[in-house]
Backbone of each chain as nested JSON, in Angstrom:
{
  "chains": [
    {"id": "A", "residues": [
      {"number": 1, "name": "MET", "atoms": {"N": [0.728, -1.242, 0.132], "CA": [0.151, -0.05, -0.049], "C": [0.956, 1.269, 0.113]}},
      {"number": 2, "name": "LEU", "atoms": {"N": [0.285, 2.402, -0.604], "CA": [1.048, 3.676, -0.529], "C": [0.2, 4.392, 0.171]}},
      {"number": 3, "name": "LEU", "atoms": {"N": [0.887, 5.638, 0.865], "CA": [0.621, 6.914, 1.342], "C": [-0.294, 7.785, 0.173]}},
      {"number": 4, "name": "ALA", "atoms": {"N": [-1.228, 8.678, 0.599], "CA": [-1.868, 9.671, -0.841], "C": [-2.691, 10.361, 0.374]}},
      {"number": 5, "name": "LYS", "atoms": {"N": [-3.012, 11.489, -0.37], "CA": [-3.91, 12.764, 0.483], "C": [-4.803, 12.665, -0.674]}},
      {"number": 6, "name": "VAL", "atoms": {"N": [-6.332, 12.856, -0.268], "CA": [-7.39, 13.068, -1.019], "C": [-7.249, 14.374, -1.503]}},
      {"number": 7, "name": "VAL", "atoms": {"N": [-7.629, 14.561, -2.863], "CA": [-7.372, 16.238, -2.972], "C": [-8.738, 16.608, -4.11]}},
      {"number": 8, "name": "GLY", "atoms": {"N": [-9.307, 15.934, -4.079], "CA": [-10.29, 16.041, -5.388], "C": [-11.75, 15.107, -5.148]}},
      {"number": 9, "name": "THR", "atoms": {"N": [-12.305, 15.046, -6.133], "CA": [-13.565, 13.938, -6.145], "C": [-13.704, 14.017, -8.087]}},
      {"number": 10, "name": "VAL", "atoms": {"N": [-14.384, 13.355, -8.072], "CA": [-14.814, 12.957, -9.745], "C": [-16.115, 12.585, -9.787]}},
      {"number": 11, "name": "VAL", "atoms": {"N": [-16.395, 12.998, -10.449], "CA": [-18.156, 12.284, -10.723], "C": [-18.592, 11.957, -12.432]}},
      {"number": 12, "name": "ALA", "atoms": {"N": [-18.928, 10.589, -12.606], "CA": [-19.018, 10.189, -13.624], "C": [-20.37, 9.865, -13.954]}},
      {"number": 13, "name": "THR", "atoms": {"N": [-21.63, 10.117, -14.649], "CA": [-22.938, 9.482, -15.241], "C": [-23.032, 8.196, -15.586]}},
      {"number": 14, "name": "VAL", "atoms": {"N": [-21.908, 8.567, -16.928], "CA": [-21.96, 7.684, -17.634], "C": [-20.893, 6.353, -17.421]}},
      {"number": 15, "name": "LYS", "atoms": {"N": [-20.952, 5.679, -16.805], "CA": [-19.84, 4.53, -16.541], "C": [-20.268, 3.049, -16.066]}},
      {"number": 16, "name": "ASP", "atoms": {"N": [-19.466, 1.938, -15.82], "CA": [-19.501, 0.868, -15.874], "C": [-20.325, 0.407, -14.899]}},
      {"number": 17, "name": "PRO", "atoms": {"N": [-21.424, -0.112, -15.15], "CA": [-22.437, -0.638, -13.94], "C": [-21.685, -1.143, -12.862]}},
      {"number": 18, "name": "GLY", "atoms": {"N": [-20.775, -1.709, -12.678], "CA": [-20.11, -2.304, -12.057], "C": [-19.104, -1.052, -10.727]}},
      {"number": 19, "name": "LEU", "atoms": {"N": [-19.428, 0.447, -11.365], "CA": [-18.573, 1.417, -10.72], "C": [-19.941, 2.341, -9.71]}},
      {"number": 20, "name": "LEU", "atoms": {"N": [-21.389, 1.573, -10.355], "CA": [-22.11, 2.387, -9.726], "C": [-22.524, 2.411, -8.356]}},
      {"number": 21, "name": "GLY", "atoms": {"N": [-22.808, 3.606, -7.653], "CA": [-22.823, 3.971, -6.074], "C": [-21.583, 3.587, -5.768]}},
      {"number": 22, "name": "GLN", "atoms": {"N": [-20.479, 3.67, -6.203], "CA": [-19.005, 3.721, -6.01], "C": [-18.429, 5.219, -5.9]}},
      {"number": 23, "name": "LYS", "atoms": {"N": [-18.084, 5.896, -4.541], "CA": [-17.221, 7.057, -4.588], "C": [-16.033, 7.208, -5.363]}},
      {"number": 24, "name": "LEU", "atoms": {"N": [-15.435, 8.255, -6.157], "CA": [-14.366, 8.775, -7.039], "C": [-13.724, 9.608, -6.284]}},
      {"number": 25, "name": "LEU", "atoms": {"N": [-12.531, 9.208, -5.961], "CA": [-11.272, 10.439, -5.322], "C": [-10.365, 10.571, -6.039]}},
      {"number": 26, "name": "VAL", "atoms": {"N": [-9.938, 11.727, -6.268], "CA": [-8.622, 12.295, -6.679], "C": [-7.696, 12.004, -5.428]}},
      {"number": 27, "name": "ILE", "atoms": {"N": [-6.786, 11.252, -5.91], "CA": [-5.626, 11.206, -4.448], "C": [-4.382, 11.565, -5.323]}},
      {"number": 28, "name": "GLN", "atoms": {"N": [-3.181, 12.201, -4.3], "CA": [-1.849, 12.699, -4.662], "C": [-1.248, 11.966, -3.672]}},
      {"number": 29, "name": "PRO", "atoms": {"N": [-0.497, 10.739, -4.412], "CA": [0.475, 9.745, -3.3], "C": [1.69, 10.839, -2.993]}},
      {"number": 30, "name": "LEU", "atoms": {"N": [1.665, 10.499, -1.85], "CA": [2.816, 10.711, -0.986], "C": [3.795, 10.305, 0.186]}},
      {"number": 31, "name": "THR", "atoms": {"N": [5.066, 10.798, 0.221], "CA": [6.164, 10.32, 0.899], "C": [5.641, 10.574, 2.406]}},
      {"number": 32, "name": "PRO", "atoms": {"N": [6.3, 9.476, 3.247], "CA": [5.774, 9.678, 4.72], "C": [5.745, 11.016, 5.192]}},
      {"number": 33, "name": "SER", "atoms": {"N": [6.88, 11.371, 4.81], "CA": [7.032, 13.23, 5.415], "C": [6.157, 13.908, 4.51]}},
      {"number": 34, "name": "GLY", "atoms": {"N": [5.418, 13.549, 3.823], "CA": [4.58, 14.508, 3.281], "C": [4.504, 14.668, 1.722]}},
      {"number": 35, "name": "GLU", "atoms": {"N": [5.496, 14.75, 1.519], "CA": [6.175, 15.588, -0.007], "C": [4.996, 14.823, -0.981]}},
      {"number": 36, "name": "PRO", "atoms": {"N": [4.772, 15.452, -2.38], "CA": [4.241, 14.348, -3.293], "C": [4.924, 13.895, -3.861]}},
      {"number": 37, "name": "ASN", "atoms": {"N": [4.629, 12.393, -4.262], "CA": [5.123, 11.44, -4.53], "C": [4.582, 10.885, -6.189]}},
      {"number": 38, "name": "GLY", "atoms": {"N": [5.071, 11.278, -7.321], "CA": [4.638, 10.688, -8.596], "C": [2.724, 10.972, -8.77]}},
      {"number": 39, "name": "SER", "atoms": {"N": [2.241, 10.848, -9.717], "CA": [1.273, 11.967, -10.385], "C": [0.088, 11.461, -9.6]}},
      {"number": 40, "name": "ARG", "atoms": {"N": [-0.868, 12.281, -9.742], "CA": [-2.462, 11.783, -8.889], "C": [-2.962, 11.05, -10.084]}},
      {"number": 41, "name": "LEU", "atoms": {"N": [-3.417, 10.402, -9.228], "CA": [-4.91, 9.02, -10.027], "C": [-6.138, 9.15, -9.183]}},
      {"number": 42, "name": "VAL", "atoms": {"N": [-6.609, 8.389, -9.775], "CA": [-8.496, 8.471, -9.085], "C": [-8.307, 6.942, -8.413]}},
      {"number": 43, "name": "ALA", "atoms": {"N": [-9.024, 6.944, -7.394], "CA": [-9.39, 5.976, -6.547], "C": [-10.902, 5.765, -6.149]}},
      {"number": 44, "name": "LEU", "atoms": {"N": [-11.254, 4.023, -5.751], "CA": [-12.383, 4.477, -5.182], "C": [-12.3, 4.424, -3.671]}},
      {"number": 45, "name": "ASP", "atoms": {"N": [-13.262, 4.588, -3.101], "CA": [-13.085, 4.875, -1.72], "C": [-14.049, 3.463, -0.947]}},
      {"number": 46, "name": "ALA", "atoms": {"N": [-13.277, 2.854, -0.01], "CA": [-13.844, 1.517, 0.54], "C": [-13.627, 2.03, 1.97]}},
      {"number": 47, "name": "VAL", "atoms": {"N": [-13.404, 3.345, 2.347], "CA": [-13.411, 3.731, 3.943], "C": [-14.51, 4.842, 4.118]}},
      {"number": 48, "name": "GLY", "atoms": {"N": [-14.488, 5.324, 3.289], "CA": [-15.504, 6.848, 3.789], "C": [-14.893, 7.806, 4.235]}},
      {"number": 49, "name": "VAL", "atoms": {"N": [-13.723, 8.479, 3.467], "CA": [-13.025, 9.736, 3.732], "C": [-13.267, 10.416, 2.514]}},
      {"number": 50, "name": "GLY", "atoms": {"N": [-12.46, 12.185, 3.275], "CA": [-13.159, 13.33, 2.231], "C": [-11.995, 13.923, 1.766]}},
      {"number": 51, "name": "VAL", "atoms": {"N": [-11.968, 15.095, 1.029], "CA": [-10.699, 15.877, 0.369], "C": [-10.171, 16.28, 1.475]}},
      {"number": 52, "name": "SER", "atoms": {"N": [-8.885, 16.662, 1.534], "CA": [-7.468, 17.03, 2.456], "C": [-7.301, 15.839, 3.398]}},
      {"number": 53, "name": "GLU", "atoms": {"N": [-7.543, 14.693, 3.672], "CA": [-7.219, 13.554, 4.533], "C": [-6.441, 12.433, 4.211]}},
      {"number": 54, "name": "ARG", "atoms": {"N": [-5.497, 11.959, 4.78], "CA": [-4.373, 11.263, 4.383], "C": [-4.557, 9.848, 4.96]}},
      {"number": 55, "name": "VAL", "atoms": {"N": [-4.091, 8.972, 3.862], "CA": [-4.757, 7.661, 3.589], "C": [-4.166, 7.078, 2.955]}},
      {"number": 56, "name": "PHE", "atoms": {"N": [-4.586, 5.467, 3.115], "CA": [-3.113, 4.966, 2.619], "C": [-4.348, 3.918, 1.189]}},
      {"number": 57, "name": "TYR", "atoms": {"N": [-3.693, 3.568, -0.048], "CA": [-4.362, 2.785, -1.064], "C": [-3.303, 1.721, -1.736]}},
      {"number": 58, "name": "VAL", "atoms": {"N": [-4.387, 0.606, -1.777], "CA": [-4.07, -0.427, -2.475], "C": [-4.037, -0.373, -4.115]}},
      {"number": 59, "name": "ARG", "atoms": {"N": [-2.871, -0.744, -4.856], "CA": [-3.313, -0.978, -6.423], "C": [-3.166, -2.297, -6.905]}},
      {"number": 60, "name": "GLY", "atoms": {"N": [-3.627, -2.608, -8.502], "CA": [-4.026, -3.496, -8.881], "C": [-5.408, -4.256, -8.762]}},
      {"number": 61, "name": "LYS", "atoms": {"N": [-5.658, -5.462, -8.615], "CA": [-6.874, -6.252, -9.01], "C": [-6.991, -6.521, -7.302]}},
      {"number": 62, "name": "GLU", "atoms": {"N": [-6.072, -6.143, -6.662], "CA": [-6.501, -5.931, -5.284], "C": [-7.228, -5.393, -4.378]}},
      {"number": 63, "name": "ALA", "atoms": {"N": [-7.584, -3.807, -5.458], "CA": [-8.254, -2.893, -4.614], "C": [-9.937, -3.6, -5.34]}},
      {"number": 64, "name": "SER", "atoms": {"N": [-10.26, -4.418, -5.99], "CA": [-11.639, -4.497, -6.175], "C": [-11.881, -5.678, -5.083]}},
      {"number": 65, "name": "PHE", "atoms": {"N": [-11.006, -6.571, -4.253], "CA": [-11.238, -7.045, -3.423], "C": [-11.953, -6.204, -2.184]}},
      {"number": 66, "name": "SER", "atoms": {"N": [-11.81, -4.921, -1.996], "CA": [-12.498, -4.374, -0.588], "C": [-13.959, -4.789, -1.345]}},
      {"number": 67, "name": "PHE", "atoms": {"N": [-14.659, -4.554, -2.244], "CA": [-15.864, -4.051, -2.754], "C": [-16.908, -6.027, -2.784]}},
      {"number": 68, "name": "LEU", "atoms": {"N": [-15.879, -6.837, -2.389], "CA": [-16.369, -8.369, -3.178], "C": [-17.882, -8.461, -1.835]}},
      {"number": 69, "name": "PRO", "atoms": {"N": [-18.59, -8.922, -2.396], "CA": [-18.437, -10.195, -3.459], "C": [-19.087, -9.483, -4.465]}},
      {"number": 70, "name": "ASP", "atoms": {"N": [-19.28, -7.548, -4.691], "CA": [-19.201, -7.235, -6.023], "C": [-18.29, -7.075, -6.748]}},
      {"number": 71, "name": "HIS", "atoms": {"N": [-18.826, -6.893, -8.414], "CA": [-17.116, -7.271, -9.109], "C": [-17.303, -5.783, -9.353]}},
      {"number": 72, "name": "VAL", "atoms": {"N": [-16.365, -5.099, -8.766], "CA": [-16.119, -3.8, -8.991], "C": [-15.017, -3.849, -10.269]}},
      {"number": 73, "name": "PRO", "atoms": {"N": [-15.243, -3.047, -11.075], "CA": [-13.881, -2.612, -11.973], "C": [-12.693, -2.054, -11.69]}},
      {"number": 74, "name": "ALA", "atoms": {"N": [-11.6, -1.905, -10.333], "CA": [-10.691, -0.919, -10.004], "C": [-9.67, -1.574, -9.725]}},
      {"number": 75, "name": "ASP", "atoms": {"N": [-8.697, -0.406, -9.576], "CA": [-7.126, -0.786, -9.865], "C": [-6.411, -0.085, -8.833]}},
      {"number": 76, "name": "ALA", "atoms": {"N": [-7.57, 0.652, -8.2], "CA": [-6.961, 1.412, -7.618], "C": [-7.939, 1.742, -6.027]}},
      {"number": 77, "name": "GLY", "atoms": {"N": [-7.901, 1.302, -5.026], "CA": [-8.708, 2.019, -3.96], "C": [-8.141, 2.191, -2.531]}},
      {"number": 78, "name": "ILE", "atoms": {"N": [-8.626, 3.092, -1.772], "CA": [-8.221, 3.593, -0.591], "C": [-8.97, 2.765, 0.506]}},
      {"number": 79, "name": "VAL", "atoms": {"N": [-8.011, 2.17, 1.19], "CA": [-8.61, 1.475, 2.428], "C": [-7.981, 1.627, 3.654]}},
      {"number": 80, "name": "GLY", "atoms": {"N": [-7.783, 2.372, 3.72], "CA": [-7.466, 3.493, 5.42], "C": [-7.427, 4.591, 5.643]}},
      {"number": 81, "name": "LYS", "atoms": {"N": [-7.202, 5.193, 6.466], "CA": [-7.142, 6.691, 7.028], "C": [-6.171, 6.379, 7.808]}},
      {"number": 82, "name": "VAL", "atoms": {"N": [-5.281, 7.711, 7.651], "CA": [-3.989, 7.684, 8.361], "C": [-4.062, 8.48, 9.572]}},
      {"number": 83, "name": "ASP", "atoms": {"N": [-4.852, 7.778, 10.812], "CA": [-3.988, 8.735, 12.212], "C": [-2.995, 9.176, 12.567]}},
      {"number": 84, "name": "SER", "atoms": {"N": [-1.898, 8.468, 12.15], "CA": [-0.618, 8.967, 12.65], "C": [0.307, 8.028, 11.944]}},
      {"number": 85, "name": "ILE", "atoms": {"N": [1.676, 8.615, 11.281], "CA": [2.914, 7.855, 11.207], "C": [4.153, 7.829, 12.063]}},
      {"number": 86, "name": "ASP", "atoms": {"N": [4.575, 6.776, 12.374], "CA": [5.476, 6.688, 13.597], "C": [6.933, 6.481, 12.822]}},
      {"number": 87, "name": "GLU", "atoms": {"N": [7.202, 7.498, 12.654], "CA": [9.156, 7.518, 11.881], "C": [9.786, 7.195, 13.052]}},
      {"number": 88, "name": "GLY", "atoms": {"N": [10.827, 6.061, 13.467], "CA": [11.707, 6.433, 14.12], "C": [12.849, 7.393, 14.041]}},
      {"number": 89, "name": "ARG", "atoms": {"N": [13.946, 6.801, 14.459], "CA": [15.488, 8.149, 14.488], "C": [16.163, 7.391, 13.381]}},
      {"number": 90, "name": "SER", "atoms": {"N": [16.083, 5.717, 12.905], "CA": [16.812, 4.889, 12.31], "C": [16.786, 5.592, 10.743]}}
    ]},
    {"id": "B", "residues": [
      {"number": 1, "name": "MET", "atoms": {"N": [9.855, -10.907, -4.705], "CA": [9.926, -10.379, -3.344], "C": [11.092, -8.926, -3.522]}},
      {"number": 2, "name": "ILE", "atoms": {"N": [10.959, -8.144, -2.613], "CA": [11.957, -6.962, -2.861], "C": [12.246, -7.082, -1.518]}},
      {"number": 3, "name": "LEU", "atoms": {"N": [13.754, -6.692, -1.251], "CA": [14.358, -6.218, -0.056], "C": [14.289, -4.844, 0.522]}},
      {"number": 4, "name": "GLY", "atoms": {"N": [13.576, -4.872, 1.793], "CA": [13.552, -3.401, 2.646], "C": [13.669, -3.517, 3.755]}},
      {"number": 5, "name": "ARG", "atoms": {"N": [14.176, -2.114, 4.614], "CA": [13.964, -2.057, 5.961], "C": [12.98, -0.964, 6.222]}},
      {"number": 6, "name": "VAL", "atoms": {"N": [12.389, -1.389, 7.557], "CA": [11.604, -1.122, 8.302], "C": [11.827, 0.397, 8.894]}},
      {"number": 7, "name": "THR", "atoms": {"N": [11.073, 1.189, 8.54], "CA": [10.927, 2.804, 8.696], "C": [10.374, 3.358, 9.643]}},
      {"number": 8, "name": "GLY", "atoms": {"N": [9.214, 2.444, 10.077], "CA": [7.952, 3.368, 10.963], "C": [7.007, 2.317, 10.979]}},
      {"number": 9, "name": "SER", "atoms": {"N": [6.304, 3.2, 11.871], "CA": [4.608, 2.111, 12.017], "C": [3.385, 3.335, 11.496]}},
      {"number": 10, "name": "VAL", "atoms": {"N": [2.324, 2.737, 11.105], "CA": [1.277, 3.618, 10.582], "C": [-0.164, 3.027, 11.349]}},
      {"number": 11, "name": "VAL", "atoms": {"N": [-0.559, 4.227, 12.361], "CA": [-2.003, 3.957, 12.679], "C": [-3.174, 4.419, 12.277]}},
      {"number": 12, "name": "ALA", "atoms": {"N": [-3.84, 3.162, 11.6], "CA": [-4.805, 4.061, 11.047], "C": [-6.742, 3.206, 12.0]}},
      {"number": 13, "name": "THR", "atoms": {"N": [-7.074, 3.728, 12.552], "CA": [-8.214, 3.18, 13.0], "C": [-9.829, 2.905, 12.163]}},
      {"number": 14, "name": "ALA", "atoms": {"N": [-9.457, 4.059, 11.236], "CA": [-10.628, 3.832, 9.924], "C": [-10.225, 2.841, 9.025]}},
      {"number": 15, "name": "LYS", "atoms": {"N": [-10.557, 1.833, 8.775], "CA": [-9.674, 1.353, 7.883], "C": [-10.85, -0.157, 7.03]}},
      {"number": 16, "name": "HIS", "atoms": {"N": [-10.365, -0.712, 6.032], "CA": [-11.283, -1.919, 5.502], "C": [-11.542, -3.226, 6.261]}},
      {"number": 17, "name": "TYR", "atoms": {"N": [-12.512, -3.497, 7.23], "CA": [-12.65, -4.476, 8.053], "C": [-11.214, -5.576, 7.832]}},
      {"number": 18, "name": "LYS", "atoms": {"N": [-11.625, -5.707, 6.805], "CA": [-10.554, -7.191, 6.25], "C": [-9.006, -6.779, 6.63]}},
      {"number": 19, "name": "LEU", "atoms": {"N": [-8.857, -5.664, 7.203], "CA": [-7.172, -4.876, 7.578], "C": [-7.744, -4.894, 9.382]}},
      {"number": 20, "name": "GLU", "atoms": {"N": [-8.264, -5.235, 9.891], "CA": [-8.662, -5.226, 11.371], "C": [-7.453, -6.122, 12.132]}},
      {"number": 21, "name": "GLY", "atoms": {"N": [-6.63, -5.279, 12.696], "CA": [-5.911, -6.683, 13.848], "C": [-4.889, -6.615, 12.712]}},
      {"number": 22, "name": "CYS", "atoms": {"N": [-5.123, -5.633, 11.569], "CA": [-2.841, -6.281, 10.893], "C": [-2.1, -5.016, 11.32]}},
      {"number": 23, "name": "LYS", "atoms": {"N": [-1.286, -5.409, 11.651], "CA": [-0.001, -4.185, 11.956], "C": [0.562, -3.878, 10.622]}},
      {"number": 24, "name": "LEU", "atoms": {"N": [0.567, -2.507, 10.509], "CA": [1.051, -2.008, 9.406], "C": [2.379, -1.084, 9.575]}},
      {"number": 25, "name": "LEU", "atoms": {"N": [3.5, -1.477, 8.708], "CA": [4.598, -1.112, 8.678], "C": [5.291, -0.314, 8.227]}},
      {"number": 26, "name": "LEU", "atoms": {"N": [5.683, 0.494, 7.985], "CA": [6.3, 1.363, 6.602], "C": [7.963, 1.093, 6.166]}},
      {"number": 27, "name": "VAL", "atoms": {"N": [7.555, 0.897, 5.382], "CA": [9.224, 0.088, 4.86], "C": [9.698, 0.425, 3.472]}},
      {"number": 28, "name": "GLN", "atoms": {"N": [10.961, 0.904, 3.296], "CA": [11.767, 1.401, 2.648], "C": [12.269, 0.469, 1.688]}},
      {"number": 29, "name": "PRO", "atoms": {"N": [12.054, 0.075, 0.361], "CA": [12.621, -0.558, -0.486], "C": [14.491, -0.473, -0.366]}},
      {"number": 30, "name": "ILE", "atoms": {"N": [14.915, -1.333, -0.133], "CA": [16.233, -1.081, -0.397], "C": [17.295, -2.049, -1.808]}},
      {"number": 31, "name": "GLY", "atoms": {"N": [18.444, -2.363, -1.766], "CA": [19.402, -3.022, -3.157], "C": [20.182, -3.89, -1.602]}},
      {"number": 32, "name": "PRO", "atoms": {"N": [20.226, -4.951, -2.431], "CA": [21.192, -5.912, -1.683], "C": [22.267, -5.049, -0.535]}},
      {"number": 33, "name": "GLN", "atoms": {"N": [22.769, -4.15, -0.825], "CA": [23.756, -3.613, -0.015], "C": [23.124, -2.273, 0.716]}},
      {"number": 34, "name": "GLY", "atoms": {"N": [22.231, -2.423, 0.816], "CA": [20.882, -1.359, 1.924], "C": [20.56, 0.072, 1.49]}},
      {"number": 35, "name": "ASP", "atoms": {"N": [21.117, 0.296, 0.369], "CA": [20.783, 1.72, -0.456], "C": [19.095, 2.086, -0.323]}},
      {"number": 36, "name": "ALA", "atoms": {"N": [18.685, 2.838, -0.381], "CA": [17.572, 3.044, -0.384], "C": [16.838, 3.099, -1.944]}},
      {"number": 37, "name": "ARG", "atoms": {"N": [16.186, 2.32, -2.354], "CA": [15.471, 1.707, -3.935], "C": [14.16, 2.189, -3.46]}},
      {"number": 38, "name": "GLY", "atoms": {"N": [13.756, 3.708, -4.521], "CA": [12.355, 3.868, -4.378], "C": [11.452, 4.547, -3.274]}},
      {"number": 39, "name": "VAL", "atoms": {"N": [10.55, 4.319, -3.188], "CA": [9.378, 4.692, -2.771], "C": [8.776, 4.026, -1.747]}},
      {"number": 40, "name": "PRO", "atoms": {"N": [8.889, 4.562, 0.016], "CA": [8.608, 3.804, 0.951], "C": [7.211, 3.591, 1.1]}},
      {"number": 41, "name": "MET", "atoms": {"N": [6.664, 1.97, 1.623], "CA": [5.39, 1.69, 1.276], "C": [4.857, 1.642, 2.403]}},
      {"number": 42, "name": "LEU", "atoms": {"N": [3.852, 0.687, 2.282], "CA": [3.092, -0.068, 3.517], "C": [3.091, -1.394, 3.335]}},
      {"number": 43, "name": "ALA", "atoms": {"N": [3.321, -1.934, 4.509], "CA": [3.49, -3.527, 4.382], "C": [2.325, -4.519, 5.807]}},
      {"number": 44, "name": "VAL", "atoms": {"N": [1.689, -5.477, 5.55], "CA": [0.837, -5.9, 7.041], "C": [2.299, -6.471, 7.448]}},
      {"number": 45, "name": "ASP", "atoms": {"N": [2.514, -6.621, 8.793], "CA": [3.672, -7.107, 9.208], "C": [3.325, -8.655, 9.567]}},
      {"number": 46, "name": "GLY", "atoms": {"N": [3.8, -9.784, 8.996], "CA": [3.329, -11.188, 9.566], "C": [4.866, -12.045, 10.233]}},
      {"number": 47, "name": "VAL", "atoms": {"N": [5.854, -11.271, 10.359], "CA": [6.789, -11.54, 11.118], "C": [6.882, -11.041, 12.665]}},
      {"number": 48, "name": "ASP", "atoms": {"N": [6.312, -10.482, 12.777], "CA": [6.525, -9.055, 14.273], "C": [8.174, -8.445, 13.677]}},
      {"number": 49, "name": "ALA", "atoms": {"N": [8.083, -7.895, 12.987], "CA": [10.014, -7.013, 12.588], "C": [9.608, -5.303, 13.428]}},
      {"number": 50, "name": "GLY", "atoms": {"N": [10.646, -5.348, 13.366], "CA": [10.579, -4.128, 13.988], "C": [11.421, -2.74, 13.513]}},
      {"number": 51, "name": "GLU", "atoms": {"N": [11.129, -1.728, 14.197], "CA": [12.065, -0.799, 13.363], "C": [13.536, -0.854, 12.834]}},
      {"number": 52, "name": "GLY", "atoms": {"N": [13.428, -0.564, 11.996], "CA": [15.476, -1.158, 11.514], "C": [15.902, -2.066, 10.714]}},
      {"number": 53, "name": "ASP", "atoms": {"N": [14.523, -3.125, 11.025], "CA": [15.17, -4.461, 10.395], "C": [14.937, -4.361, 9.092]}},
      {"number": 54, "name": "ARG", "atoms": {"N": [15.807, -5.413, 8.885], "CA": [15.647, -5.667, 7.442], "C": [14.884, -6.654, 6.936]}},
      {"number": 55, "name": "VAL", "atoms": {"N": [13.79, -6.553, 6.015], "CA": [12.789, -7.42, 6.082], "C": [12.909, -7.883, 4.198]}},
      {"number": 56, "name": "LEU", "atoms": {"N": [11.924, -8.829, 4.25], "CA": [11.695, -9.459, 2.507], "C": [10.345, -9.109, 2.438]}},
      {"number": 57, "name": "VAL", "atoms": {"N": [9.507, -8.365, 1.436], "CA": [8.797, -8.127, 1.273], "C": [7.766, -8.333, -0.076]}},
      {"number": 58, "name": "VAL", "atoms": {"N": [6.541, -9.16, 0.182], "CA": [6.027, -9.602, -1.213], "C": [5.074, -8.897, -1.563]}},
      {"number": 59, "name": "GLN", "atoms": {"N": [4.867, -8.36, -2.823], "CA": [4.062, -7.104, -3.449], "C": [3.22, -7.507, -4.315]}},
      {"number": 60, "name": "GLU", "atoms": {"N": [2.123, -8.723, -3.591], "CA": [1.349, -9.467, -4.493], "C": [-0.076, -9.499, -3.538]}},
      {"number": 61, "name": "GLY", "atoms": {"N": [-1.26, -9.433, -4.217], "CA": [-2.338, -9.693, -2.956], "C": [-2.549, -10.715, -2.292]}},
      {"number": 62, "name": "LYS", "atoms": {"N": [-2.898, -11.994, -3.189], "CA": [-2.856, -13.044, -3.063], "C": [-1.577, -13.89, -1.655]}},
      {"number": 63, "name": "CYS", "atoms": {"N": [-0.735, -13.564, -1.562], "CA": [0.29, -13.886, -1.228], "C": [-0.064, -12.624, 0.246]}},
      {"number": 64, "name": "ALA", "atoms": {"N": [-0.443, -11.358, 0.239], "CA": [-0.505, -10.794, 1.259], "C": [-1.889, -10.939, 2.325]}},
      {"number": 65, "name": "SER", "atoms": {"N": [-2.595, -11.412, 1.283], "CA": [-3.697, -12.104, 2.398], "C": [-3.796, -13.004, 3.255]}},
      {"number": 66, "name": "MET", "atoms": {"N": [-2.525, -14.677, 3.081], "CA": [-2.188, -15.249, 3.419], "C": [-1.452, -14.907, 4.938]}},
      {"number": 67, "name": "VAL", "atoms": {"N": [-0.768, -14.143, 4.515], "CA": [-0.374, -13.065, 5.641], "C": [-0.904, -12.95, 6.815]}},
      {"number": 68, "name": "SER", "atoms": {"N": [-2.185, -12.264, 6.189], "CA": [-3.04, -11.342, 7.11], "C": [-4.062, -12.248, 7.795]}},
      {"number": 69, "name": "GLY", "atoms": {"N": [-4.208, -13.16, 6.949], "CA": [-5.047, -14.671, 7.341], "C": [-6.369, -14.674, 7.103]}},
      {"number": 70, "name": "ARG", "atoms": {"N": [-6.502, -13.322, 6.059], "CA": [-8.045, -13.192, 5.618], "C": [-8.044, -13.475, 3.946]}},
      {"number": 71, "name": "ALA", "atoms": {"N": [-8.987, -14.17, 3.579], "CA": [-8.813, -14.363, 1.922], "C": [-9.399, -12.932, 1.616]}},
      {"number": 72, "name": "ASP", "atoms": {"N": [-8.897, -12.79, 0.52], "CA": [-8.913, -11.862, -0.581], "C": [-9.245, -10.567, 0.103]}},
      {"number": 73, "name": "SER", "atoms": {"N": [-7.885, -10.194, 0.913], "CA": [-8.418, -8.331, 1.419], "C": [-7.138, -8.06, 0.826]}},
      {"number": 74, "name": "PRO", "atoms": {"N": [-7.993, -6.477, 0.838], "CA": [-7.604, -5.632, -0.374], "C": [-6.156, -4.758, 0.076]}},
      {"number": 75, "name": "LEU", "atoms": {"N": [-5.188, -5.71, -0.111], "CA": [-3.348, -5.737, 0.723], "C": [-2.84, -5.633, -0.747]}},
      {"number": 76, "name": "ASP", "atoms": {"N": [-1.526, -5.348, -0.682], "CA": [-0.655, -6.073, -1.976], "C": [0.524, -5.449, -1.612]}},
      {"number": 77, "name": "ALA", "atoms": {"N": [0.943, -5.389, 0.031], "CA": [2.191, -6.064, 0.21], "C": [2.0, -6.104, 1.764]}},
      {"number": 78, "name": "ALA", "atoms": {"N": [3.26, -7.566, 1.788], "CA": [3.461, -7.848, 3.479], "C": [4.966, -8.495, 3.291]}},
      {"number": 79, "name": "ILE", "atoms": {"N": [4.992, -8.082, 5.093], "CA": [6.411, -8.385, 5.163], "C": [6.537, -10.37, 5.439]}},
      {"number": 80, "name": "VAL", "atoms": {"N": [7.549, -11.0, 4.632], "CA": [7.439, -12.117, 5.18], "C": [8.513, -12.741, 5.5]}},
      {"number": 81, "name": "ALA", "atoms": {"N": [9.797, -12.023, 5.732], "CA": [10.898, -12.424, 6.72], "C": [11.517, -11.548, 6.834]}},
      {"number": 82, "name": "VAL", "atoms": {"N": [12.159, -11.74, 8.544], "CA": [13.126, -10.501, 8.754], "C": [14.532, -11.089, 8.034]}},
      {"number": 83, "name": "VAL", "atoms": {"N": [15.351, -10.673, 7.161], "CA": [16.664, -11.167, 6.938], "C": [17.862, -10.808, 7.566]}},
      {"number": 84, "name": "ASP", "atoms": {"N": [18.359, -11.961, 8.151], "CA": [19.692, -11.879, 8.911], "C": [20.745, -11.316, 7.917]}},
      {"number": 85, "name": "ALA", "atoms": {"N": [20.824, -12.116, 6.945], "CA": [22.16, -11.47, 5.94], "C": [21.917, -11.971, 4.453]}},
      {"number": 86, "name": "VAL", "atoms": {"N": [22.709, -11.356, 3.82], "CA": [22.567, -11.48, 2.279], "C": [23.664, -11.36, 2.015]}},
      {"number": 87, "name": "GLU", "atoms": {"N": [23.893, -12.523, 0.903], "CA": [25.226, -12.33, 0.12], "C": [25.436, -12.742, -1.246]}},
      {"number": 88, "name": "LEU", "atoms": {"N": [26.231, -12.071, -1.479], "CA": [26.424, -11.585, -3.326], "C": [27.928, -12.457, -3.637]}},
      {"number": 89, "name": "GLU", "atoms": {"N": [28.112, -12.621, -5.216], "CA": [29.032, -13.267, -5.255], "C": [30.124, -12.042, -5.771]}}
    ]}
  ]
}
């Protein structure tokens, strides 16, 4: 999984039936210290997060596992909201 | 699998139910000589790795689900070993 920040939402009326009822969020991947890291992407929200929140997301077919038994065509899915990141001295 | 070094941990109360009880560690991918390679990631800890440990990370959902113990978990990385030594020719 990778860290990211929610930076926006996507509205799509015409879409694959598997995406009906799913929340589409624009996320910016981040490094643990909060710098942008790579380009923005659209991910499904499996947790219930909002814009500007720090999250972590899963990539690939595993992103669709969040919605089983429904078959949702997704390759990026938010699976957690970050409360805190503890980075030691090492 | 890739080599990595545990650099910290992440606390997330609100998460997918299949991730409950999973310890989420921050891992910096490294080369065999320990040089940082790429972006830190989150991985489920399957071997009680600690901060600073050199570890082996599997980056695939089905395997990560084996480590978390719940089939079809929305996970894509898991720590499967703490590395004692790496020997190269």
